[in-house]
Backbone as a ProteinNet text record, in pm:
[ID]
protein_1_A
[PRIMARY]
MKRTNRMLQILAIAGAIAAGAFYFKNKADFLSLDTDLQSLNTAIKTERARSQSLQKENARLAETAESQTSELEKLSAEALLANNQLLQIQRENKRLVDERDAQEIAERRLQQENSRLTQELNVLKATSVPQDQVASYELEIANLERQILELQQTQAPQQVTSPLPSEIPSNPSLKGYVLTVGKGNSFVVLDIGYNDGVRLQNELYIQHADTPIAKIQVTDVKENLSIARVLPESLVKTPQSGDTVSSLN
[TERTIARY]
28642.1	28679.6	28563.6	28506.9	28391.6	28278.2	28271.2	28162.8	28184.8	28306.8	28339.4	28307.8	28348.9	28321.1	28171.8	28100.6	27954.4	27897.8	27952.3	27906.3	27936.9	28058.1	28095.5	28005.7	27976.8	27888.7	27749.7	27706.3	27574.7	27576.9	27686.7	27698.2	27705.4	27777.7	27788.3	27653.8	27581.1	27448.7	27358.7	27365.9	27283.5	27319.8	27455	27499.8	27450.3	27457.8	27410	27260.8	27189.5	27044.6	27018	27094.7	27076.6	27110.8	27224.6	27265.5	27160.4	27108.1	27004	26880.3	26845.3	26727.8	26750	26875	26907.3	26902.8	26956.1	26958	26816.7	26733.5	26596.4	26520.7	26551.6	26484.6	26526.8	26657.7	26709.9	26660.7	26650.5	26604.2	26458.6	26378	26238	26230.2	26318	26318.6	26363.3	26463.7	26514.1	26405	26336.3	26228.4	26119.3	26093.2	25992.1	26037.8	26170	26223.8	26222.3	26253.9	26253.5	26113.3	26018.4	25878.7	25838.2	25881.4	25849.1	25917.2	26043	26116.4	26048.2	26005.3	25935	25804.3	25736.8	25612.9	25640.3	25754.8	25790.9	25826.1	25900.7	25935.8	25809.7	25716.5	25590.8	25515.7	25514.9	25446.9	25514.1	25653.4	25727.8	25696.2	25695.3	25662.3	25521.7	25431.1	25293.3	25287.5	25359.8	25360.7	25426.9	25537.5	25603.2	25507.3	25438.4	25342.5	25232.3	25187.5	25083.7	25136	25264.9	25325.6	25336.8	25381.2	25390	25252.6	25153.3	25017	24970.7	25002.4	24965.4	25038.8	25167.1	25242	25179.8	25143.8	25078.6	24945.5	24869.1	24741.4	24761.2	24866.5	24897.4	24935.2	25015.6	25054	24931.9	24840.2	24718.5	24631.4	24620.5	24540.4	24602.9	24738	24805.6	24781.6	24788.7	24762.9	24618.6	24525.9	24384.9	24363.3	24428.7	24416.2	24470.8	24583.1	24641.1	24547.9	24490.1	24396.3	24272.3	24222.7	24105.8	24137.2	24260.3	24301.3	24306.3	24364.5	24369.6	24229.4	24141.6	24004.8	23932.5	23960.9	23899.4	23945.4	24074.5	24126.4	24063	24047.6	23983.8	23839.3	23767.7	23628.5	23619.7	23716.9	23718.8	23739.1	23832.7	23856.5	23733	23667.7	23545.7	23434.2	23427	23325.4	23351	23479	23513.7	23480.2	23512.6	23480.6	23329.9	23255.2	23109.3	23052	23109.9	23062.8	23089	23209.2	23240.6	23146.7	23118.6	23025.1	22885.7	22846.1	22715.9	22708.1	22815.7	22819.1	22812.4	22886.5	22883.6	22744.3	22679.7	22543.8	22448.6	22465.4	22379.5	22399.8	22528	22554.1	22495.3	22512	22457.1	22304.5	22246.6	22100.9	22052.5	22125.8	22089.8	22102.5	22210.7	22228.1	22113.2	22074.9	21964.5	21833.1	21813.1	21691.1	21690.4	21808.8	21817.8	21792.1	21850.9	21828.5	21681.4	21620	21477.6	21394.3	21426.7	21353.3	21373.3	21500	21528.2	21453.6	21449.7	21377.3	21228.5	21175.2	21032.9	21004.5	21095.3	21078.2	21086.4	21189.1	21203.8	21082.8	21030.9	20913.1	20792	20775.3	20663.1	20679.2	20803.3	20827.2	20798.1	20842.9	20816	20666.5	20595.5	20450.6	20384.9	20431	20377	20409.3	20536.9	20575.8	20497	20477.4	20399.1	20255.1	20199.1	20063.2	20055.8	20158.8	20160	20172.7	20265.8	20285.4	20161.1	20095.1	19972.6	19865.7	19853.7	19756.7	19792	19922.9	19965.1	19938.7	19964.8	19940.3	19793.2	19709.2	19565.3	19523.5	19583.2	19553	19599	19722.8	19774.4	19688.8	19643.9	19557.4	19426.3	19376.4	19249.2	19263	19383.5	19400.7	19486.5	19544.3	19633.5	19553.5	19623.7	19562.5	19579.9	19476.9	19491	19595	19657.3	19765.8	19718.7	19598.8	19550.8	19527.5	19486.7	19466.8	19601.1	19703.7	19837.3	19888.7	19866	19910	19839.7	19710.6	19636.5	19695.5	19731.7	19793.9	19927.4	20004.1	20133.7	20115.3	20016.4	19989.6	19945.1	19858.4	19809.3	19923.5	20013.8	20126.6	20222	20242.9	20330	20274.4	20141.4	20079.5	20096.1	20080.5	20095.9	20238.6	20337.1	20476.1	20504.6	20441.2	20459	20400.6	20284	20223.2	20310.7	20367	20455.6	20575.9	20631.4	20746.8	20710.8	20591.9	20548.2	20532.7	20478.6	20465	20600.8	20694.9	20828.6	20894	20858.6	20917.1	20851.5	20729.7	20656.9	20646.9	20681	20670	20805	20811.8	20935.4	20959	21084.4	21115.7	21046.3	21035	20973.9	20825.1	20764.6	20622.3	20589.5	20691.2	20663.4	20731.3	20794.4	20858.6	20755.7	20630.9	20523.7	20402.8	20404.1	20301.3	20163.3	20151.2	20020.3	19993.4	19870.6	19840	19857.7	19903.5	19929.9	19854.2	19754	19685.4	19583.1	19556.5	19460.5	19531.5	19493.5	19565.9	19538.9	19635.3	19619.9	19605.1	19556.9	19539.4	19676.8	19701.9	19835.4	19876.3	19779.2	19812	19810.1	19806.7	19796.8	19923	19902.3	20016.5	19972.8	20056.7	20026.7	20154.1	20136.5	20250.9	20241.3	20358.5	20366.7	20334.3	20237.1	20202.8	20279.4	20284.6	20347.1	20423.1	20537.3	20617	20606	20565.2	20545.6	20675.2	20661.4	20775.6	20855.8	20988	21075.5	21057.7	21000.1	20975.9	20888.7	20801.9	20721.9	20600.1	20549.6	20435.2	20438.1	20354	20341.2	20193.1	20159.9	20024.9	20028.5	19937.6	19937.4	19820	19835	19728.1	19630.2	19634.2	19541.1	19464.2	19339.2	19257	19169	19057.4	18968.5	18920.8	18890.5	18842.4	18948.2	19075	19183.7	19219.2	19156	19183.7	19266.5	19292.4	19371	19282.1	19337.4	19263.9	19350.8	19285.7	19359.1	19459.5	19576.5	19684.2	19750.5	19713	19788	19933.2	20024	20166	20207.9	20274.3	20314.4	20461.8	20516.5	20654.5	20657.9	20754.7	20787	20912.1	20904.8	21018.1	21064	21195.8	21256.5	21343.6	21305.1	21375.8	21375.9	21258.1	21237.4	21316.4	21368	21442.3	21365.4	21328	21256	21340.4	21278.2	21352.7	21284.5	21158.8	21089.9	20964.8	20923.4	20800.3	20703.5	20578	20479.5	20356.8	20279.9	20158	20045.6	19935.4	19824.1	19756.1	19736.3	19671.3	19538.7	19514.9	19390.5	19360.9	19233.1	19195.3	19075.3	19087.3	18975.8	18940.7	18844.4	18802.1	18917.1	18987.7	19096	19226.5	19239.8	19356.8	19379.2	19503.8	19533.6	19660	19673.3	19790.2	19851.5	19983.3	20052.9	20174.4	20201.9	20321.2	20439.8	20556.3	20678.8	20734.4	20757.3	20815.9	20964.6	21007.4	21144.8	21251.6	21229.7	21333.6	21353.9	21256.6	21267.5	21321.6	21339.1	21376.1	21520.6	21537.9	21671.1	21710.6	21612.3	21637	21514.3	21536.1	21424.9	21326.9	21199.1	21099.9	21084.5	21039.6	21017.1	20882.6	20827.6	20704.8	20732	20644.3	20660.9	20714.3	20765.1	20807.8	20687.7	20712.9	20601.9	20575.3	20451.4	20406.9	20339	20375	20315.7	20295.1	20215.3	20182.5	20303.6	20305.7	20414.3	20404.7	20286.2	20268.6	20326
-21025.1	-20908.8	-20869.8	-20963.8	-20936.8	-20881.1	-20935.2	-20886.4	-20743.4	-20708	-20569.4	-20476.5	-20518.2	-20433.9	-20413.1	-20523.3	-20510.9	-20411.8	-20419.9	-20329.6	-20183.5	-20166.6	-20030.5	-19980.5	-20072.1	-20033.1	-19994.6	-20079.3	-20050	-19914.8	-19891.2	-19762.1	-19646.7	-19667.5	-19560	-19530.7	-19642.2	-19621	-19549	-19590.5	-19526.1	-19379.4	-19349.3	-19209.3	-19127.7	-19196.4	-19122	-19093.8	-19196.2	-19175.1	-19065	-19073.6	-18972.3	-18833.6	-18826.2	-18696.1	-18643.6	-18740.1	-18694.7	-18647.7	-18724.9	-18682.5	-18546.4	-18524.2	-18395.5	-18282	-18318.1	-18215.4	-18174.5	-18276.5	-18244.3	-18171.3	-18218.5	-18150.5	-18005.1	-17978.7	-17841.9	-17758.2	-17825.5	-17752.8	-17709.4	-17799.6	-17764.1	-17649.5	-17662.3	-17552.1	-17422	-17433	-17313.1	-17250.1	-17341.7	-17291	-17225.5	-17289.1	-17229.8	-17094.5	-17089.5	-16962.5	-16857.2	-16900.6	-16804.5	-16751.1	-16845	-16800.9	-16702.5	-16739.7	-16647.8	-16512.8	-16516.2	-16391.9	-16307.5	-16374	-16300.4	-16239.5	-16322.8	-16271.2	-16149.1	-16159	-16044.1	-15921.9	-15945.2	-15832.8	-15768.9	-15859.1	-15805.7	-15725.6	-15780.2	-15709.5	-15576	-15578.4	-15454.7	-15350.8	-15396.8	-15304.7	-15248	-15342.3	-15296.6	-15193.3	-15218.9	-15126.4	-14993.8	-15006.9	-14884.1	-14798.7	-14869.3	-14797.8	-14736.1	-14812.8	-14761.1	-14642.4	-14655.8	-14545.8	-14420.2	-14439.2	-14325	-14262.5	-14352.3	-14301.6	-14223.7	-14280.7	-14211.3	-14077.8	-14073.5	-13948.9	-13843.9	-13892.5	-13800.4	-13750.5	-13844.6	-13805.7	-13707	-13736.5	-13643.1	-13505.5	-13504.2	-13376.6	-13303.3	-13379.9	-13318.3	-13263.6	-13346.6	-13301.6	-13178.1	-13177.2	-13060.9	-12937.1	-12955.3	-12843.5	-12796.7	-12895.1	-12859.2	-12786.6	-12838.3	-12774.2	-12631.9	-12612	-12478.4	-12386.6	-12442.5	-12363.8	-12328.3	-12426.5	-12400.9	-12299.5	-12308.3	-12210.3	-12070.6	-12061.1	-11931.5	-11880.1	-11971.4	-11932.3	-11888.5	-11961.8	-11927.1	-11789.3	-11763	-11630.5	-11522.4	-11553	-11456.8	-11431.9	-11543.1	-11528	-11450.8	-11473.8	-11401.4	-11252.7	-11221.9	-11080.7	-11017.6	-11093.1	-11040.6	-11024.4	-11118.5	-11107	-10985.2	-10961	-10842.8	-10715.5	-10714.3	-10597.2	-10576.5	-10687.7	-10677.4	-10627.6	-10672.2	-10627.1	-10477.8	-10434.5	-10291.1	-10209.4	-10262.1	-10192.5	-10187.7	-10297.9	-10300.1	-10195.8	-10186.7	-10085.6	-9944.9	-9925.4	-9794.3	-9763.5	-9864.8	-9844.8	-9814.2	-9883.7	-9857.3	-9715.6	-9671.8	-9533.8	-9433.5	-9461.6	-9372	-9369.2	-9487.6	-9494.8	-9414.1	-9424.3	-9346.7	-9197.4	-9159.4	-9017.4	-8967.9	-9050.7	-9012.3	-9002.9	-9097.3	-9093	-8966.2	-8933.7	-8811.2	-8688.2	-8687.3	-8573.3	-8563.2	-8680.5	-8679.3	-8625.2	-8670.6	-8620.4	-8470.2	-8425.6	-8281.9	-8203.7	-8259.9	-8193.1	-8187.1	-8296	-8295.3	-8190.2	-8181.2	-8078.8	-7939.1	-7920.4	-7790	-7758.9	-7862.8	-7841.5	-7802.5	-7871.3	-7833.9	-7691	-7654.1	-7517.1	-7416.5	-7451.3	-7361.4	-7349.5	-7462.3	-7458.5	-7371.9	-7387.5	-7304.8	-7157.3	-7131.4	-6993.3	-6936.5	-7019.1	-6975.3	-6945.4	-7031.8	-7008.1	-6877.9	-6857.8	-6735	-6611.5	-6619.2	-6505.3	-6480.2	-6589.7	-6573.9	-6503.2	-6543	-6476.8	-6329	-6304.1	-6165	-6085.1	-6150.1	-6081.7	-6050.4	-6146.1	-6121.5	-6006.8	-6003.6	-5893.4	-5761.1	-5763.4	-5640.3	-5595	-5693.1	-5656.8	-5597.7	-5653.8	-5605.3	-5468.2	-5439.4	-5313.8	-5212.3	-5252.4	-5161	-5051.2	-4946.3	-4831.9	-4848.3	-4828.5	-4836.7	-4738.8	-4771.7	-4689.9	-4549	-4538.4	-4404.8	-4319.9	-4387.6	-4313.4	-4271.2	-4359.5	-4322.1	-4202.2	-4202.6	-4088.3	-3961.1	-3975.2	-3858.7	-3809	-3906.8	-3867.4	-3799.4	-3852.4	-3790.5	-3647.5	-3627.2	-3492.8	-3401.4	-3456.6	-3377	-3339.2	-3436.7	-3408.1	-3310.2	-3325.5	-3231.5	-3089.9	-3074.8	-2943.2	-2893.1	-2986.8	-2949.6	-2903.2	-2976.5	-2937.2	-2802.3	-2778.4	-2649.4	-2537.2	-2563.3	-2462.3	-2438.5	-2546.9	-2531.4	-2446.9	-2474.4	-2397.9	-2250.1	-2224.9	-2084.1	-2021.1	-2099.2	-2045.7	-2019.7	-2108.5	-2089	-1963.5	-1932.7	-1814.1	-1684.8	-1694.6	-1574.3	-1558	-1664.9	-1658	-1681.6	-1650.2	-1670.5	-1820.9	-1864.9	-2008	-2077.8	-2008.1	-2075.7	-2099.7	-2030.9	-2047.7	-2162.6	-2213.6	-2319.5	-2451.7	-2459.2	-2585.7	-2692.9	-2652	-2749.3	-2700.1	-2716.8	-2656.7	-2712.8	-2835.6	-2893.5	-2895.6	-2868.4	-2869.3	-3008.2	-3015.4	-3144	-3159	-3074.1	-3080.2	-3193.1	-3262.9	-3372.8	-3495.8	-3545.4	-3658	-3787.6	-3876.4	-4009	-4114.3	-4227.4	-4339.3	-4382.7	-4381.5	-4415.1	-4559.1	-4648.5	-4789.6	-4818.7	-4712.4	-4727.6	-4794.7	-4894.4	-4963.8	-5023	-5004.4	-5060.3	-5081.1	-5094.7	-5122.7	-5039.9	-5014.5	-4942.6	-5039.7	-5002.9	-5084.9	-5040.2	-4911.1	-4856.8	-4730.6	-4711.1	-4589	-4509.9	-4383.4	-4300.3	-4256.3	-4197.5	-4151.5	-4048	-4068.5	-3974.7	-3976	-4083.6	-4096.2	-3981.4	-3932.2	-3816.4	-3854.5	-3974.9	-4017.3	-4168.8	-4218.3	-4362.8	-4396.6	-4518.6	-4570.6	-4671.8	-4658.9	-4742.8	-4839.6	-4952	-5051.9	-5028.6	-4910.5	-4875.1	-4750.4	-4736.7	-4623.2	-4574.9	-4520	-4457.9	-4558.5	-4680.3	-4782	-4821.8	-4793.9	-4827.5	-4709.2	-4597.4	-4480.5	-4373.5	-4387.7	-4287.4	-4168.6	-4049.2	-3926.8	-3836.4	-3744	-3648.8	-3570.5	-3549	-3468.4	-3537	-3662.8	-3736.8	-3749.8	-3735.4	-3756	-3891.6	-3969.9	-4105.7	-4125.6	-4232	-4270	-4391.2	-4391.4	-4512.4	-4573	-4699.8	-4767.8	-4884.7	-4898	-5012.4	-5087.4	-5213.3	-5294	-5220.5	-5168.9	-5100.4	-4970	-4918.4	-4791.9	-4688.3	-4571.8	-4468.9	-4417	-4411	-4362.7	-4244.2	-4216.1	-4102.3	-4067.3	-3942.1	-3894.2	-3861.6	-3902.3	-3881	-3811.3	-3749	-3681	-3725.1	-3769.7	-3824.8	-3713.9	-3739.6	-3641.3	-3691.8	-3821.5	-3876.6	-4005.1	-4023.4	-4138.7	-4208.1	-4339.9	-4424.2	-4514.1	-4602.9	-4689.1	-4777.6	-4843.4	-4934	-4899.1	-4774	-4732.8	-4584.9	-4545.9	-4403.8	-4369.9	-4238.1	-4188.2	-4077.5	-4081.3	-3980.3	-3931.8	-3802.3	-3748.2	-3764.5	-3784.8	-3798.1	-3659	-3626.3	-3496.7	-3502	-3425.8	-3439.9	-3421.2	-3325.7	-3297	-3411.7	-3504.5	-3615.4	-3743.1	-3742.3	-3864.3	-3902.9	-4019.7	-4073.8	-4182	-4263.8	-4375.7	-4395.4	-4440	-4459.3	-4563.6	-4527.8	-4626.2	-4739.5	-4853.3	-4969.9	-5031.9	-5103.2	-5177.7	-5279.8	-5282	-5374.2	-5308.2	-5182.6	-5111.1	-5083	-5080.5	-5060.5	-4911.8	-4883.6	-4746.2	-4744.4	-4647.2	-4637.4	-4492.1	-4472.7	-4338.3	-4273.9	-4140.4	-4068.1	-4080.1	-4104.8	-4109.8	-4239
-973.8	-1053.4	-1141.7	-1203.7	-1286.7	-1204.6	-1085.3	-997.3	-958.9	-943.4	-904.5	-1018.1	-1138.8	-1255.4	-1274.1	-1250.8	-1265.6	-1166.4	-1043.7	-939.1	-978.7	-1037.3	-1076.9	-1188.5	-1280.3	-1390.6	-1338.5	-1242.9	-1185	-1117.4	-1044.1	-974	-1073.5	-1184.5	-1285.1	-1347	-1376.1	-1434.1	-1335.9	-1209	-1105.2	-1091.7	-1099	-1088	-1204	-1324.1	-1441.5	-1429.9	-1384	-1367	-1264.9	-1155.8	-1049.8	-1101.2	-1181.1	-1235.7	-1331.9	-1413.3	-1506	-1432.9	-1327.8	-1250.3	-1184.3	-1130.9	-1066.1	-1167.7	-1290.4	-1395.2	-1432.6	-1455.9	-1495.6	-1384.2	-1258.9	-1146.1	-1136.6	-1148.7	-1139.9	-1257.6	-1377	-1494.1	-1475.5	-1413.7	-1387.2	-1286.4	-1183.6	-1084.1	-1148.8	-1240.7	-1308.2	-1394.4	-1464.9	-1548.5	-1463.1	-1347.6	-1257.5	-1206	-1169.1	-1120.8	-1231	-1355.1	-1466.1	-1490.8	-1479.5	-1497.4	-1387.9	-1264.3	-1152.4	-1172.2	-1220.1	-1241.9	-1348.7	-1457.1	-1562.6	-1509.2	-1423.6	-1363	-1276.3	-1199.1	-1114.7	-1198.7	-1307.6	-1395.7	-1454.7	-1496.6	-1550.6	-1444.6	-1319.6	-1210.5	-1180.7	-1185.1	-1159.1	-1266.9	-1394.4	-1502.2	-1485	-1445.7	-1424.1	-1312.9	-1202.5	-1089.3	-1125.9	-1210.3	-1254.4	-1339.7	-1430.5	-1514.7	-1428.8	-1331.4	-1240.7	-1161	-1114.5	-1038	-1123.7	-1249.6	-1339.1	-1363.1	-1380.1	-1398.9	-1276.6	-1156.9	-1032.9	-1020.1	-1059.9	-1055.3	-1147.2	-1269.7	-1363.1	-1306.3	-1245.5	-1185.8	-1072	-989.3	-879	-932.5	-1041.4	-1101.9	-1155.4	-1220.8	-1272.8	-1160.1	-1052.4	-937.2	-871.8	-863.3	-805.2	-890.2	-1024.4	-1114.2	-1101.7	-1092.4	-1074.5	-943.2	-836	-705	-708.6	-778.1	-790.2	-868.1	-976.6	-1056.3	-974.6	-896.5	-812.7	-704.2	-648.5	-547	-606.7	-728.9	-796.8	-826.5	-871.5	-900.4	-774	-663	-535.1	-488.3	-503.9	-467	-552.9	-682.9	-772.9	-731.9	-698.7	-655	-523.9	-433.7	-306.5	-329.9	-422.3	-454.8	-517.7	-607.9	-670.6	-568.3	-472.4	-367.9	-280.6	-247.6	-168.3	-243.6	-375.8	-457.5	-465.3	-484.2	-490.9	-359.1	-247.8	-116.3	-97.8	-141.2	-132.5	-220.7	-340.7	-430.2	-369	-302.4	-237.4	-126.7	-46.9	59.4	0.1	-111.5	-175.9	-229	-288.4	-339.7	-225.6	-112.2	3.3	54.5	60.5	104.4	6.1	-123.9	-226.2	-218.9	-194.1	-181.9	-61.8	50.4	170.1	141.9	67.9	34.8	-51.9	-150	-237.7	-160.6	-65.8	15.8	100.6	160.9	242	155.7	34	-55	-94.6	-120.3	-156	-41.3	83.9	199.7	215.4	196.2	207.9	99.7	-21.8	-130	-101	-42.3	-7.6	99	199.5	303.5	241.6	154.6	88.9	1.7	-66	-150.6	-67.3	48	136.3	185.8	221.8	268.9	157.7	35	-77.9	-103.6	-91.3	-110.7	-3.4	123	230.1	207	164.6	138.2	21.3	-82.1	-197.4	-157.6	-70.2	-22.3	57.1	144.5	224.4	135.3	37.8	-51.3	-137.5	-176.6	-254.1	-172.7	-45.7	41.7	59.8	82.6	99.3	-28.5	-143.9	-270.9	-287.5	-249	-257.7	-166.6	-45.2	47.5	-11.7	-69.1	-127.9	-245.9	-326.4	-437.8	-388.4	-276.6	-222.8	-159.4	-105.3	-31.3	-105.4	-219.2	-290.1	-361.9	-390.7	-458	-608.3	-688	-833.8	-884.6	-996.4	-1049.1	-1084	-1138.8	-1172.7	-1049.8	-939.7	-815	-756.2	-769.1	-721.9	-800.1	-930.1	-1010.9	-966.3	-929.8	-880.9	-750.2	-661.2	-534.1	-557.2	-650.7	-680.1	-728.4	-815.1	-864.8	-751.4	-665	-551.8	-458.3	-431.9	-342.6	-407.7	-540.3	-610.6	-600.2	-614	-598.5	-456.5	-361.2	-221.2	-193.9	-246.9	-226.3	-292.9	-408.8	-475.5	-391.3	-331.7	-244.4	-122.1	-69.1	48.2	10.8	-108.5	-153.6	-168.4	-221.4	-234.4	-97.4	-2.1	133.2	195.2	170.7	226.1	169.5	45.3	-16	31.6	85.3	125.3	276.4	352.9	498	561.4	689	763.6	780.4	789.7	799.4	913.6	1030.8	1143.9	1125.2	1029	1008.7	913	842.9	745.1	780.1	896.5	934.8	958.4	992.3	1010	933.6	800.6	716.3	740.5	788.3	813	962.3	1002.7	1146.1	1203.6	1327.2	1391.5	1522.1	1543.1	1670.9	1679.1	1564.6	1569	1624.2	1739	1799.9	1722.4	1724.5	1662.8	1770.8	1731.4	1823.7	1874.7	2006.9	2058.3	2028.7	2006.6	1978.8	1829.5	1749.2	1605.1	1550.8	1465	1404.5	1271.6	1168.9	1037.3	958.3	825.9	739.5	612.1	555.1	429.2	315.3	231.8	116.8	-7.3	-30.3	-150.7	-115.9	-180.7	-163.8	-292.7	-282.2	-399.6	-464.7	-580.5	-657.8	-580.5	-578.7	-509.4	-359.4	-305.5	-161	-109.7	-197.4	-159.3	-75.6	-93.8	-14.5	0.2	92.8	115.4	127.3	89.4	106.1	220.1	316.2	436.1	432.7	504.8	508.5	623.5	682.8	791.1	748.5	799.3	760.9	874.5	836.7	934.6	1039.1	994.7	1089.1	1191.2	1158.9	1251.8	1341.5	1320.8	1404.6	1337	1208.1	1136.6	1103.2	1122.9	1092.6	1007.1	935	852.8	936.7	880.4	938.1	1057.7	1087.9	1190.3	1145.6	1241.4	1213.5	1271.2	1187.7	1226.5	1195.3	1254.1	1226.9	1132.7	1041	965.5	1028.6	1059.5	1123.3	1036.1	1028.7	958.8	1059.2	1086.8	1187.5	1321.7	1357.6	1486.1	1498	1387.5	1390.5	1309.6	1369.1	1294.8	1179	1060.5	943.6	876.6	912.6	849.5	929.8	914.3	975.5	862.5	879	773.3	830.7	738.9	778.9	684.1	744.8	669.2	589.3	460	373.1	316.6	322.5	271.2	347.4	387	467.8	404.3	386.7	346.4	464.7	444.7	555	603.8	511.9	550.8	481	441.4	365.6	390.2	384.9	401	324	295.4	223.4	307.5	313.4	395.2	318.7	329.6	266.4	361.2	303.6	382.5	408.2	533.9	568	533.3	432	380.3	485.9	578.4	677.5	776.5	780.3	876.8	811.9	680	609.7	639.5	698.5	729.9	630.1	593.1	503.1	416	294	200.7	254.4	268	313.4	211.9	260.4	175.4	209	111.4	138.2	248.1	347.7	459.6	583.8	573.4	692.9	781.4	910.6	1005.8	1023.1	1059	1085.2	1220.1	1302.8	1436.9	1474.2	1579.2	1626.1	1691	1690.3	1755.9	1907.2	1959.6	2105.6	2161.5
[MASK]
+++++++++++++++++++++++++++++++++++++++++++++++++++++++++++++++++++++++++++++++++++++++++++++++++++++++++++++++++++++++++++++++++++++++++++++++++++++++++++++++++++++++++++++++++++++++++++++++++++++++++++++++++++++++++++++++++++++++++++++++++++++++++

């Protein structure tokens, strides 16, 4: 009996030792698990913080990307506008170049025309009749017209229709131009004279645009100049400087 009790005591002590060992072992495992759990929680918090940071970074990058996209669109629009302005400037530049070329052509033409007119003016100055001489011609023609009027009053009409003799022939190829038209279209000064075949009392035609407008009779002849009175009954249109003069033949 005593031996049995001793055995039971030994077994109880062994159980207690075993229970204590199991307790301490489980407590160590629990502590290890708690430490691991805390480590995991810390890691989770760290990952959560990192995830939040990454989300914020992604949001910032998305905002930056949106801003860059907007800026890119703005730059594209500005580039398109600048390109259109460049095309407009190129067109305007071409227009200005064309206008400059046209102005240069017009200027050359004006210079040529001015040179031509200057030459013509010099010719007219060289061949024109002085004003005092024109006044003398006007007076002479006025006296002539007065004499004709007196003759018309004293002679029969058929005898004064051709008051100046016309039997002196003129050069059939005679051709010239009117330089000056006298007062009241009473006479004209021509740029042709004796050297060209003009003779006193020659009768010539004045033509405007190839159409006869008046008949004239030479009353005074110089070497390269002549004066002729306009026959009133033949006057169709007022003569002008530059009208052509040709022979009746």
